[in-house]
DSSP file (Angstrom, degrees, kcal/mol; ACC not computed):
  #  RESIDUE AA STRUCTURE BP1 BP2  ACC     N-H-->O    O-->H-N    N-H-->O    O-->H-N    TCO  KAPPA ALPHA  PHI   PSI    X-CA   Y-CA   Z-CA
    1    1 A M     >        0   0    0      0, 0.0     4,-2.3     0, 0.0     5,-0.2   0.000 360.0 360.0 360.0 -37.5  117.4   99.3  113.5
    2    2 A R  H  >  +     0   0    0      1,-0.2     4,-2.8     2,-0.2     5,-0.2   0.897 360.0  51.4 -64.5 -39.3  117.0   95.7  112.4
    3    3 A I  H  > S+     0   0    0      2,-0.2     4,-2.6     1,-0.2    -1,-0.2   0.907 110.4  48.4 -65.6 -40.9  113.3   96.1  111.8
    4    4 A V  H  > S+     0   0    0      2,-0.2     4,-2.4     1,-0.2    -1,-0.2   0.909 112.9  48.7 -64.2 -42.0  113.9   99.2  109.6
    5    5 A L  H  X S+     0   0    0     -4,-2.3     4,-2.5     2,-0.2    -2,-0.2   0.919 113.0  47.0 -64.2 -44.5  116.6   97.4  107.7
    6    6 A C  H  X S+     0   0    0     -4,-2.8     4,-2.6     2,-0.2     5,-0.2   0.918 113.4  48.5 -63.9 -43.3  114.4   94.3  107.1
    7    7 A S  H  X S+     0   0    0     -4,-2.6     4,-2.5    -5,-0.2    -2,-0.2   0.909 112.5  48.1 -64.1 -41.9  111.4   96.4  106.1
    8    8 A T  H  X S+     0   0    0     -4,-2.4     4,-2.4     2,-0.2    -2,-0.2   0.906 112.4  49.2 -64.7 -42.0  113.6   98.4  103.7
    9    9 A L  H  X S+     0   0    0     -4,-2.5     4,-2.3     2,-0.2    -2,-0.2   0.925 112.9  46.7 -63.9 -45.1  115.1   95.3  102.2
   10   10 A A  H  X S+     0   0    0     -4,-2.6     4,-2.3     2,-0.2    -2,-0.2   0.911 113.8  47.9 -64.4 -42.9  111.6   93.7  101.7
   11   11 A L  H  X S+     0   0    0     -4,-2.5     4,-2.5     2,-0.2    -2,-0.2   0.898 111.9  50.0 -65.6 -40.7  110.2   96.8  100.1
   12   12 A T  H  X S+     0   0    0     -4,-2.4     4,-2.3     2,-0.2    -2,-0.2   0.913 111.6  48.1 -64.0 -43.1  113.2   97.2   97.8
   13   13 A A  H  X S+     0   0    0     -4,-2.3     4,-2.4     2,-0.2     5,-0.2   0.911 111.7  50.3 -63.9 -42.1  112.9   93.6   96.7
   14   14 A F  H  X S+     0   0    0     -4,-2.3     4,-2.4     1,-0.2    -2,-0.2   0.926 112.3  46.3 -61.8 -45.6  109.1   94.0   96.1
   15   15 A L  H  X S+     0   0    0     -4,-2.5     4,-2.4     2,-0.2    -1,-0.2   0.876 112.1  51.3 -66.3 -37.1  109.6   97.2   94.0
   16   16 A A  H  X S+     0   0    0     -4,-2.3     4,-2.3     2,-0.2    -2,-0.2   0.922 112.1  45.7 -66.2 -43.8  112.4   95.6   92.0
   17   17 A V  H  X S+     0   0    0     -4,-2.4     4,-2.3     2,-0.2    -2,-0.2   0.906 113.3  50.3 -65.8 -40.9  110.4   92.5   91.1
   18   18 A T  H  X S+     0   0    0     -4,-2.4     4,-2.0    -5,-0.2    -2,-0.2   0.906 111.3  48.5 -63.5 -41.7  107.4   94.6   90.3
   19   19 A A  H  X S+     0   0    0     -4,-2.4     4,-1.8     1,-0.2    -2,-0.2   0.910 112.6  48.0 -66.0 -41.6  109.4   96.9   88.0
   20   20 A L  H  X S+     0   0    0     -4,-2.3     4,-2.4     1,-0.2    -2,-0.2   0.875 109.8  53.2 -66.8 -36.3  111.0   93.9   86.2
   21   21 A R  H  < S+     0   0    0     -4,-2.3    -1,-0.2     1,-0.2    -2,-0.2   0.898 111.1  45.1 -67.7 -39.4  107.6   92.2   85.8
   22   22 A T  H >< S+     0   0    0     -4,-2.0     3,-0.6     1,-0.2    -1,-0.2   0.835 115.4  48.4 -72.5 -30.5  106.1   95.3   84.1
   23   23 A Q  H 3< S+     0   0    0     -4,-1.8    -2,-0.2     1,-0.2    -1,-0.2   0.872 120.2  35.2 -76.2 -37.0  109.2   95.8   81.9
   24   24 A Y  T 3< S+     0   0    0     -4,-2.4     2,-0.4    -5,-0.2    -1,-0.2  -0.294  76.6 161.0-114.0  46.8  109.4   92.1   80.8
   25   25 A N    <   -     0   0    0     -3,-0.6     2,-0.4     1,-0.0    -3,-0.1  -0.552  18.3-171.3 -71.0 125.1  105.7   91.2   80.5
   26   26 A E        -     0   0    0     -2,-0.4     2,-0.4    -5,-0.1    -2,-0.1  -0.967  11.7-171.8-126.6 132.9  105.5   88.1   78.3
   27   27 A T        -     0   0    0     -2,-0.4    -2,-0.0     0, 0.0     0, 0.0  -0.949  21.5-126.7-121.8 146.0  102.4   86.4   76.9
   28   28 A L        -     0   0    0     -2,-0.4     5,-0.0     1,-0.1    -2,-0.0  -0.602  29.9-104.9 -87.6 148.6  102.3   83.2   75.0
   29   29 A P    >>  -     0   0    0      0, 0.0     3,-1.3     0, 0.0     4,-1.0  -0.394  33.5-112.8 -66.7 151.9  100.7   82.8   71.6
   30   30 A P  H 3> S+     0   0    0      0, 0.0     4,-2.0     0, 0.0     5,-0.2   0.793 112.1  64.9 -60.0 -29.7   97.3   81.1   71.7
   31   31 A F  H 3> S+     0   0    0      1,-0.2     4,-2.1     2,-0.2     5,-0.1   0.811  97.3  56.5 -66.9 -26.5   98.5   78.0   69.8
   32   32 A L  H <> S+     0   0    0     -3,-1.3     4,-2.5     2,-0.2    -1,-0.2   0.906 105.8  50.1 -68.8 -40.3  100.8   77.1   72.7
   33   33 A Y  H  X S+     0   0    0     -4,-1.0     4,-2.3     1,-0.2    -2,-0.2   0.930 112.0  48.2 -59.9 -45.0   97.9   77.1   75.1
   34   34 A D  H  X S+     0   0    0     -4,-2.0     4,-2.1     1,-0.2    -2,-0.2   0.885 111.1  51.1 -63.8 -38.8   96.0   74.8   72.7
   35   35 A N  H  X S+     0   0    0     -4,-2.1     4,-2.1     2,-0.2    -1,-0.2   0.919 110.1  48.5 -65.0 -44.1   99.1   72.5   72.4
   36   36 A I  H  X S+     0   0    0     -4,-2.5     4,-1.4     1,-0.2    -2,-0.2   0.923 113.1  47.7 -62.5 -44.1   99.5   72.2   76.2
   37   37 A I  H  < S+     0   0    0     -4,-2.3     4,-0.3     1,-0.2    -1,-0.2   0.882 115.0  45.9 -64.9 -37.9   95.8   71.4   76.6
   38   38 A A  H  < S+     0   0    0     -4,-2.1    -1,-0.2    -5,-0.2    -2,-0.2   0.811 124.0  30.0 -76.1 -29.4   95.9   68.8   73.8
   39   39 A T  H  X S+     0   0    0     -4,-2.1     4,-2.4    -5,-0.2     5,-0.2   0.405  86.5  97.1-114.8   2.9   99.1   67.0   74.8
   40   40 A F  H  X S+     0   0    0     -4,-1.4     4,-2.3     1,-0.2     6,-0.5   0.872  85.4  52.1 -65.0 -34.4   99.4   67.3   78.6
   41   41 A E  H  > S+     0   0    0     -4,-0.3     4,-1.6     1,-0.2    -1,-0.2   0.900 115.0  40.2 -70.7 -39.4   97.9   63.9   79.3
   42   42 A T  H  4 S+     0   0    0     -4,-0.2    -1,-0.2     2,-0.2    -2,-0.2   0.836 118.3  48.4 -76.7 -31.4  100.2   62.0   76.9
   43   43 A D  H  < S+     0   0    0     -4,-2.4    -2,-0.2     1,-0.1    -3,-0.2   0.884 129.1  18.8 -72.7 -38.8  103.2   64.1   78.0
   44   44 A T  H  < S-     0   0    0     -4,-2.3    -3,-0.2    -5,-0.2    -2,-0.2   0.569  88.2-130.5-113.6 -12.2  102.8   63.8   81.7
   45   45 A S     <  +     0   0    0     -4,-1.6     2,-0.3    -5,-0.3    -4,-0.2   0.750  65.3 133.0  61.0  25.5  100.5   60.8   82.3
   46   46 A A        -     0   0    0     -6,-0.5    -1,-0.3     1,-0.1    -2,-0.2  -0.823  51.4-155.7-105.4 146.4   98.4   63.0   84.5
   47   47 A H  S    S+     0   0    0     -2,-0.3     2,-0.5    -3,-0.1    -1,-0.1   0.603  79.5  69.7 -94.5 -13.3   94.7   63.2   84.4
   48   48 A N     >  -     0   0    0      1,-0.1     4,-2.2    -8,-0.1     5,-0.1  -0.923  68.0-154.7-109.2 123.9   94.5   66.6   85.9
   49   49 A A  H  > S+     0   0    0     -2,-0.5     4,-2.4     2,-0.2     5,-0.2   0.875  94.4  52.2 -66.3 -38.0   95.8   69.5   83.8
   50   50 A V  H  > S+     0   0    0      1,-0.2     4,-2.6     2,-0.2     5,-0.2   0.933 111.8  45.8 -65.5 -44.8   96.5   71.8   86.8
   51   51 A A  H  > S+     0   0    0      1,-0.2     4,-2.8     2,-0.2     5,-0.5   0.888 111.9  53.0 -64.2 -38.4   98.6   69.0   88.5
   52   52 A A  H  X>S+     0   0    0     -4,-2.2     4,-1.9     2,-0.2     5,-1.6   0.919 112.4  43.7 -63.3 -43.0  100.4   68.3   85.2
   53   53 A I  I  <>S+     0   0    0     -4,-2.4     5,-2.3     3,-0.2    -2,-0.2   0.936 119.1  42.1 -68.4 -45.8  101.3   71.9   84.7
   54   54 A L  I  <5S+     0   0    0     -4,-2.6     8,-0.3    -5,-0.2    -2,-0.2   0.905 124.7  33.0 -69.4 -41.3  102.4   72.5   88.4
   55   55 A L  I  <5S+     0   0    0     -4,-2.8    -3,-0.2    -5,-0.2    -2,-0.2   0.796 132.5  21.8 -90.4 -28.7  104.2   69.2   88.9
   56   56 A N  I  <5S+     0   0    0     -4,-1.9     3,-0.4    -5,-0.5     4,-0.2   0.856 128.8  34.1-106.8 -50.7  105.7   68.4   85.5
   57   57 A Y  I   <S+     0   0    0     -5,-1.6    -3,-0.2     1,-0.2     3,-0.2   0.882 133.9  26.0 -75.5 -37.2  106.0   71.6   83.4
   58   58 A R  S  ><S+     0   0    0     -5,-2.3     4,-2.7    -6,-0.3     5,-0.2   0.013  82.2 121.0-116.6  28.1  106.8   74.0   86.3
   59   59 A M  H  > S+     0   0    0     -3,-0.4     4,-2.5     1,-0.2     5,-0.2   0.929  79.6  43.3 -59.9 -48.9  108.4   71.6   88.8
   60   60 A Y  H  > S+     0   0    0     -4,-0.2     4,-2.7     2,-0.2     5,-0.2   0.890 113.5  52.2 -66.6 -38.3  111.7   73.4   89.0
   61   61 A D  H  > S+     0   0    0      2,-0.2     4,-2.0     1,-0.2    -1,-0.2   0.932 112.6  44.8 -61.6 -45.8  110.0   76.8   89.2
   62   62 A T  H  X S+     0   0    0     -4,-2.7     4,-1.9    -8,-0.3    -2,-0.2   0.894 113.3  51.0 -65.8 -40.0  107.8   75.7   92.0
   63   63 A M  H  X S+     0   0    0     -4,-2.5     4,-1.9    -5,-0.2    -2,-0.2   0.913 111.9  46.1 -65.1 -43.1  110.7   74.0   93.9
   64   64 A F  H  X S+     0   0    0     -4,-2.7     4,-2.5     2,-0.2    -1,-0.2   0.833 108.5  56.3 -71.9 -30.7  112.8   77.2   93.6
   65   65 A E  H  X S+     0   0    0     -4,-2.0     4,-2.3    -5,-0.2    -1,-0.2   0.914 108.7  47.8 -63.0 -41.2  109.9   79.4   94.7
   66   66 A A  H  X S+     0   0    0     -4,-1.9     4,-2.4     2,-0.2    -2,-0.2   0.883 111.1  51.4 -65.3 -37.9  109.7   77.2   97.9
   67   67 A L  H  X S+     0   0    0     -4,-1.9     4,-2.4     2,-0.2    -2,-0.2   0.898 109.8  48.9 -65.7 -40.7  113.4   77.5   98.3
   68   68 A I  H  X S+     0   0    0     -4,-2.5     4,-2.4     2,-0.2    -2,-0.2   0.905 110.9  50.6 -65.4 -40.8  113.3   81.3   98.0
   69   69 A L  H  X S+     0   0    0     -4,-2.3     4,-2.2     2,-0.2    -2,-0.2   0.922 111.2  48.3 -62.2 -43.8  110.4   81.4  100.6
   70   70 A L  H  X S+     0   0    0     -4,-2.4     4,-2.4     1,-0.2    -2,-0.2   0.903 111.4  50.3 -62.5 -41.8  112.4   79.3  103.0
   71   71 A T  H  X S+     0   0    0     -4,-2.4     4,-2.5     1,-0.2    -1,-0.2   0.888 109.9  50.8 -64.0 -39.4  115.5   81.5  102.5
   72   72 A A  H  X S+     0   0    0     -4,-2.4     4,-2.4     2,-0.2    -2,-0.2   0.900 110.2  49.5 -65.4 -40.3  113.4   84.6  103.2
   73   73 A I  H  X S+     0   0    0     -4,-2.2     4,-2.0     2,-0.2    -2,-0.2   0.929 112.5  46.8 -65.0 -44.2  112.0   83.1  106.4
   74   74 A I  H  X S+     0   0    0     -4,-2.4     4,-1.5     1,-0.2    -2,-0.2   0.907 112.5  50.9 -64.0 -41.0  115.4   82.2  107.6
   75   75 A G  H  X S+     0   0    0     -4,-2.5     4,-1.8     1,-0.2    -2,-0.2   0.900 109.3  49.7 -63.2 -41.1  116.8   85.6  106.8
   76   76 A M  H  X S+     0   0    0     -4,-2.4     4,-2.6     1,-0.2    -1,-0.2   0.878 108.0  54.0 -66.9 -36.1  114.0   87.4  108.6
   77   77 A Q  H  < S+     0   0    0     -4,-2.0    -1,-0.2     1,-0.2    -2,-0.2   0.842 109.2  49.6 -65.2 -31.3  114.6   85.2  111.7
   78   78 A Q  H  < S+     0   0    0     -4,-1.5    -2,-0.2    -5,-0.2    -1,-0.2   0.854 116.8  39.7 -74.9 -34.3  118.2   86.3  111.6
   79   79 A F  H  < S+     0   0    0     -4,-1.8    -2,-0.2    -5,-0.1    -3,-0.2   0.865  99.3  79.4 -85.1 -37.2  117.4   90.0  111.3
   80   80 A L  S  < S-     0   0    0     -4,-2.6     2,-0.1    -5,-0.2     0, 0.0  -0.480  86.1-113.2 -76.1 140.7  114.5   90.3  113.7
   81   81 A P        -     0   0    0      0, 0.0     2,-0.2     0, 0.0    -1,-0.1  -0.433  25.2-134.7 -74.3 146.2  115.3   90.5  117.4
   82   82 A R     >  -     0   0    0     -2,-0.1     4,-1.8     1,-0.1     5,-0.1  -0.493  26.4-107.5 -89.9 166.9  114.2   87.7  119.6
   83   83 A Q  H  > S+     0   0    0      1,-0.2     4,-2.7     2,-0.2     5,-0.2   0.867 121.1  56.3 -62.9 -35.9  112.5   88.2  123.0
   84   84 A V  H  > S+     0   0    0      1,-0.2     4,-2.8     2,-0.2    -1,-0.2   0.891 105.8  51.0 -63.1 -39.6  115.8   87.1  124.7
   85   85 A D  H  > S+     0   0    0      2,-0.2     4,-2.3     1,-0.2    -1,-0.2   0.905 111.4  47.4 -64.2 -41.2  117.7   89.8  122.9
   86   86 A I  H  X S+     0   0    0     -4,-1.8     4,-2.0     2,-0.2    -2,-0.2   0.934 115.9  43.5 -66.7 -46.0  115.2   92.5  123.9
   87   87 A E  H  X S+     0   0    0     -4,-2.7     4,-2.5     1,-0.2    -2,-0.2   0.893 113.9  51.5 -66.8 -39.2  115.2   91.3  127.6
   88   88 A G  H  X S+     0   0    0     -4,-2.8     4,-2.4    -5,-0.2    -1,-0.2   0.888 110.0  49.3 -65.0 -39.2  119.0   91.0  127.6
   89   89 A G  H  X S+     0   0    0     -4,-2.3     4,-2.0     2,-0.2    -1,-0.2   0.890 112.4  47.5 -66.7 -39.0  119.5   94.5  126.2
   90   90 A Q  H  X S+     0   0    0     -4,-2.0     4,-2.2     2,-0.2    -2,-0.2   0.895 112.2  50.1 -68.0 -39.4  117.2   95.9  128.8
   91   91 A Q  H  X S+     0   0    0     -4,-2.5     4,-2.4     2,-0.2    -2,-0.2   0.906 110.3  49.8 -65.7 -41.6  118.9   94.0  131.6
   92   92 A A  H  X S+     0   0    0     -4,-2.4     4,-2.1     2,-0.2    -1,-0.2   0.888 110.8  50.1 -64.6 -38.3  122.3   95.2  130.4
   93   93 A A  H  X S+     0   0    0     -4,-2.0     4,-2.2     2,-0.2    -2,-0.2   0.898 110.5  49.7 -66.4 -39.7  121.0   98.8  130.3
   94   94 A D  H  X S+     0   0    0     -4,-2.2     4,-2.1     2,-0.2    -2,-0.2   0.906 110.9  49.4 -65.2 -41.1  119.7   98.5  133.8
   95   95 A E  H  X S+     0   0    0     -4,-2.4     4,-2.0     2,-0.2    -2,-0.2   0.884 109.8  51.5 -64.7 -38.1  123.0   97.1  135.0
   96   96 A E  H  X S+     0   0    0     -4,-2.1     4,-1.9     1,-0.2    -1,-0.2   0.905 109.2  50.2 -66.0 -40.3  124.9   99.9  133.4
   97   97 A D  H  X S+     0   0    0     -4,-2.2     4,-2.0     1,-0.2    -2,-0.2   0.896 109.7  51.6 -63.1 -39.5  122.6  102.4  135.1
   98   98 A N  H  X S+     0   0    0     -4,-2.1     4,-1.5     1,-0.2    -2,-0.2   0.870 109.8  48.9 -65.8 -37.2  123.2  100.7  138.5
   99   99 A H  H  < S+     0   0    0     -4,-2.0    -1,-0.2     2,-0.2    -2,-0.2   0.849 110.6  50.9 -71.0 -33.8  127.0  100.9  138.0
  100  100 A D  H  < S+     0   0    0     -4,-1.9    -2,-0.2     1,-0.2    -1,-0.2   0.883 116.1  39.7 -70.7 -38.0  126.8  104.6  137.1
  101  101 A T  H  <        0   0    0     -4,-2.0    -2,-0.2     1,-0.2    -1,-0.2   0.718 360.0 360.0 -83.9 -20.5  124.7  105.5  140.1
  102  102 A G     <        0   0    0     -4,-1.5    -1,-0.2    -5,-0.2    -2,-0.2   0.434 360.0 360.0 -95.6 360.0  126.6  103.2  142.6
């Protein structure tokens, strides 16, 4: 049941994000791209444009994406059964069968 619930939750989240992305698709005007390329070195003191954009312009976005990924991993670990849970459930079922027949 947990696996079905986790799969349904993940699929629902994926579809919701996909729907929101298609509904609110945003593009920047070309002059903003030119401005970023022309001023990234003086704004950020970085020599690499990709590093400047990822670490300075989108630092919070990248940090929160990592936080969301960590939260998703922790959530999946909580929902998915462990091997001990599976073995314990099988052992409890076997003990119940032994009590019914004995």
